[in-house]
C-alpha positions as CSV (number, residue, x, y, z in Angstrom):
1,M,-6.5,-0.6,-3.9
2,R,-3.8,-3.3,-4.9
3,I,-5.5,-6.7,-5.5
4,A,-3.7,-10.0,-6.1
5,Y,-5.8,-12.7,-7.8
6,C,-4.5,-16.3,-8.0
7,D,-6.5,-18.8,-10.1
8,D,-5.5,-21.4,-12.6
9,E,-8.6,-20.9,-14.6
10,K,-8.0,-17.9,-17.0
11,V,-11.6,-17.4,-17.8
12,Q,-12.4,-16.6,-14.2
13,Y,-10.2,-13.5,-14.4
14,V,-12.4,-12.1,-17.1
15,Y,-15.4,-12.3,-14.9
16,L,-13.5,-10.7,-11.9
17,K,-12.1,-7.9,-14.1
18,E,-15.6,-7.0,-15.4
19,L,-16.9,-6.8,-11.8
20,I,-14.0,-4.6,-10.6
21,D,-14.4,-2.4,-13.5
22,K,-18.0,-1.8,-12.4
23,W,-17.0,-1.3,-8.8
24,E,-14.4,1.2,-9.7
25,I,-16.9,3.3,-11.6
26,K,-19.6,3.1,-8.9
27,Q,-17.2,4.0,-6.1
28,E,-14.9,6.3,-8.1
29,K,-11.8,4.3,-6.9
30,R,-9.0,2.8,-8.8
31,C,-7.7,-0.8,-8.5
32,E,-4.4,-2.3,-9.6
33,I,-4.8,-6.1,-10.2
34,S,-1.8,-8.6,-10.2
35,V,-2.8,-12.0,-11.6
36,Y,-1.1,-15.3,-10.9
37,Q,-2.0,-18.7,-12.5
38,S,-0.5,-20.8,-9.7
39,A,0.4,-20.6,-6.1
40,E,4.0,-21.3,-6.9
41,E,4.1,-18.3,-9.4
42,M,2.6,-16.0,-6.7
43,L,5.1,-17.0,-4.0
44,F,8.1,-16.7,-6.5
45,E,7.0,-13.2,-7.5
46,N,6.4,-12.0,-4.0
47,Q,9.2,-13.5,-2.0
48,G,9.2,-12.2,1.6
49,N,6.6,-9.3,0.9
50,F,3.1,-9.3,-0.1
51,S,2.3,-5.6,-0.8
52,F,-1.4,-6.0,-1.5
53,D,-4.5,-4.7,0.1
54,F,-6.7,-7.6,-0.9
55,I,-5.8,-11.1,-2.0
56,L,-8.4,-13.4,-3.7
57,L,-7.4,-17.1,-3.8
58,D,-9.0,-19.9,-5.8
59,I,-8.8,-23.0,-3.6
60,E,-8.8,-25.9,-6.1
61,M,-5.5,-25.4,-7.9
62,D,-2.9,-28.0,-9.1
63,K,0.0,-28.8,-6.8
64,M,-0.3,-26.2,-3.9
65,N,-3.9,-25.2,-3.3
66,G,-5.3,-21.9,-2.1
67,V,-5.4,-22.9,1.6
68,E,-1.8,-23.8,1.6
69,L,-0.9,-20.6,-0.3
70,A,-2.7,-18.6,2.3
71,R,-0.7,-20.3,5.1
72,N,2.5,-19.2,3.3
73,I,1.2,-15.7,3.0
74,R,0.2,-15.5,6.6
75,Q,3.8,-16.4,7.6
76,V,4.8,-13.1,6.1
77,D,1.7,-10.9,6.5
78,K,-0.7,-11.4,9.3
79,H,-3.1,-8.6,8.4
80,V,-3.7,-8.5,4.7
81,T,-7.3,-9.2,3.7
82,I,-7.7,-12.7,2.1
83,A,-10.8,-14.2,0.6
84,F,-11.3,-17.6,-1.1
85,L,-13.1,-18.5,-4.3
86,S,-14.3,-22.1,-4.9
87,N,-16.7,-24.3,-6.7
88,S,-17.8,-26.0,-3.5
89,K,-18.1,-25.4,0.3
90,E,-15.7,-28.2,1.1
91,Y,-12.8,-26.1,2.4
92,V,-14.9,-23.5,4.2
93,F,-13.7,-24.2,7.7
94,E,-10.0,-24.4,6.6
95,G,-10.5,-20.9,5.2
96,Y,-11.3,-19.5,8.6
97,E,-8.1,-21.0,10.1
98,V,-6.0,-18.8,8.0
99,G,-8.1,-15.6,8.7
100,A,-10.0,-15.5,5.4
101,V,-12.8,-12.9,5.6
102,R,-15.1,-14.4,3.0
103,Y,-15.6,-17.8,1.2
104,L,-17.0,-17.0,-2.3
105,L,-18.7,-19.5,-4.6
106,K,-18.2,-19.5,-8.3
107,P,-19.5,-17.9,-10.5
108,L,-18.5,-14.6,-8.7
109,T,-21.3,-12.0,-8.6
110,E,-21.6,-8.4,-7.7
111,T,-23.6,-9.3,-4.6
112,Q,-20.6,-11.4,-3.4
113,L,-17.8,-9.2,-4.4
114,F,-18.9,-5.5,-4.0
115,P,-19.5,-5.7,-0.2
116,L,-16.1,-7.2,0.2
117,L,-14.3,-4.5,-1.9
118,D,-16.3,-1.9,0.1
119,R,-15.0,-3.5,3.4
120,V,-11.4,-3.5,2.2
121,Q,-11.6,0.1,1.1
122,S,-13.1,1.1,4.4
123,L,-10.2,-0.5,6.2
124,L,-7.7,1.3,4.0
125,T,-9.1,4.7,4.9
126,K,-8.8,3.9,8.6
127,E,-5.2,2.6,8.3
128,A,-2.2,4.8,8.5
129,D,-1.3,6.1,5.0
130,Y,1.5,4.2,3.1
131,I,3.2,4.2,-0.2
132,I,4.5,1.4,-2.4
133,I,8.2,1.8,-3.4
134,M,10.4,-0.6,-5.5
135,V,13.8,-1.4,-4.0
136,D,16.0,-4.0,-5.5
137,R,13.2,-5.2,-7.7
138,E,10.9,-5.8,-4.8
139,N,7.8,-3.7,-3.9
140,I,7.8,-2.5,-0.3
141,K,4.8,-1.2,1.6
142,L,6.2,1.8,3.6
143,N,4.2,3.6,6.2
144,T,4.5,7.3,5.7
145,E,4.5,7.9,9.5
146,A,8.0,6.2,9.5
147,I,9.4,8.7,6.9
148,N,11.3,11.5,8.5
149,Y,12.2,13.4,5.2
150,V,12.9,12.7,1.6
151,E,16.0,14.0,-0.3
152,A,16.3,14.5,-4.1
153,L,19.4,13.0,-5.8
154,G,19.1,13.5,-9.5
155,H,16.8,10.9,-11.0
156,Y,16.5,9.2,-7.5
157,V,15.1,10.2,-4.1
158,R,16.5,9.1,-0.8
159,I,13.8,8.2,1.8
160,H,15.1,8.7,5.3
161,T,13.0,6.6,7.8
162,T,13.3,5.7,11.4
163,D,15.0,2.5,10.7
164,R,16.9,2.8,7.3
165,V,17.4,4.8,4.1
166,Y,15.9,3.7,0.8
167,E,17.0,4.9,-2.6
168,V,14.2,4.9,-5.2
169,K,14.2,5.8,-8.9
170,M,11.6,8.6,-8.7
171,N,11.6,12.4,-8.9
172,M,10.6,14.7,-6.1
173,G,7.4,15.8,-7.8
174,E,6.2,12.2,-8.0
175,M,7.2,11.6,-4.4
176,E,5.3,14.7,-3.3
177,K,2.1,13.6,-5.0
178,Q,2.3,10.2,-3.2
179,L,2.9,11.6,0.2
180,K,0.2,14.2,0.1
181,K,-0.8,15.2,3.6
182,G,1.7,15.8,6.5
183,F,4.8,16.7,4.4
184,V,6.1,20.0,3.5
185,P,8.8,21.0,0.9
186,T,11.5,23.0,2.7
187,H,13.7,23.3,-0.3
188,R,13.5,22.0,-3.9
189,S,15.5,19.1,-2.8
190,Y,13.8,18.3,0.5
191,L,10.4,17.1,1.7
192,V,10.0,16.8,5.5
193,N,7.4,15.1,7.6
194,L,5.9,17.9,9.7
195,N,5.4,15.5,12.7
196,C,9.3,15.2,12.9
197,I,10.0,18.9,13.0
198,E,11.0,20.2,16.4
199,K,12.3,23.6,15.5
200,I,12.3,26.1,12.6
201,T,14.7,28.9,11.8
202,R,15.1,31.1,8.8
203,T,17.5,28.8,7.1
204,E,16.8,25.3,8.4
205,C,14.5,23.0,10.4
206,I,15.7,20.6,13.1
207,I,13.9,17.3,13.3
208,N,13.6,14.8,16.1
209,T,16.7,12.8,15.0
210,K,18.6,16.2,15.5
211,E,19.4,16.3,11.8
212,K,19.2,19.8,10.2
213,I,17.3,20.2,6.9
214,P,17.8,23.3,4.9
215,I,14.9,25.8,4.2
216,S,15.1,27.9,1.2
217,R,14.4,31.7,1.5
218,N,11.3,31.2,-0.8
219,S,10.0,28.4,1.3
220,Y,10.3,29.7,4.8
221,T,6.9,31.3,5.2
222,A,5.0,28.3,3.7
223,V,7.0,25.9,5.9
224,N,6.4,28.0,9.0
225,E,2.7,28.4,8.4
226,A,2.3,24.6,7.7
227,F,4.1,23.8,10.9
228,I,1.7,26.0,12.9
229,R,-1.4,24.6,11.3
230,F,-0.2,21.1,11.9
231,Y,0.3,21.5,15.6
232,K,-3.0,23.3,15.9
233,G,-4.6,20.3,14.4
234,G,-5.8,22.1,11.4
235,L,-3.7,20.7,8.6
236,D,-5.8,20.0,5.5
């Protein structure tokens, strides 16, 4: 779970980190936390793309407050889960105006935070799978269903999607671990989305864009079996 936390009180992060550490152990999950000490810093570091699963914002900050920051976030991302943290209930109704799911009072407690993290995790398991890639120094949240195939290019991979092609500094092994279900290696340099394959021959597979992806001799049997299982609905 990727969490963004924005609060100009450094000591509050210590409490949050302790609680999240406990939740990770309890749920056997892993969280990645990005911390920002002002609304302006968060907006600058995430221009045009907030690639987080959960955003926790302090309301009472200098200059731009948490509600104004949330309004800026909502202009870019209508769906990310946002919650507010505050010393008072003064802004509670404004929080609902920007689609905040919780209004938490300081000091933060397990009773407040754990059900919220559970809720976000539950939403993630119901959503389509996605990966986070870095392109031009920006993190991009990419739905795996949009990926047709991945091609290895030395120390980079080229991700072919429905709309565009992304070049990412990553090896094929790392990409294969991220994509997990629904993709099959047809060749040491290619990883293909099974949902895109229309036809398989001994030497290549044809995908729905009519592109032809090579199949190595050693990969043919595994590719063919994965393709059959996928369309029978039995892919593990």
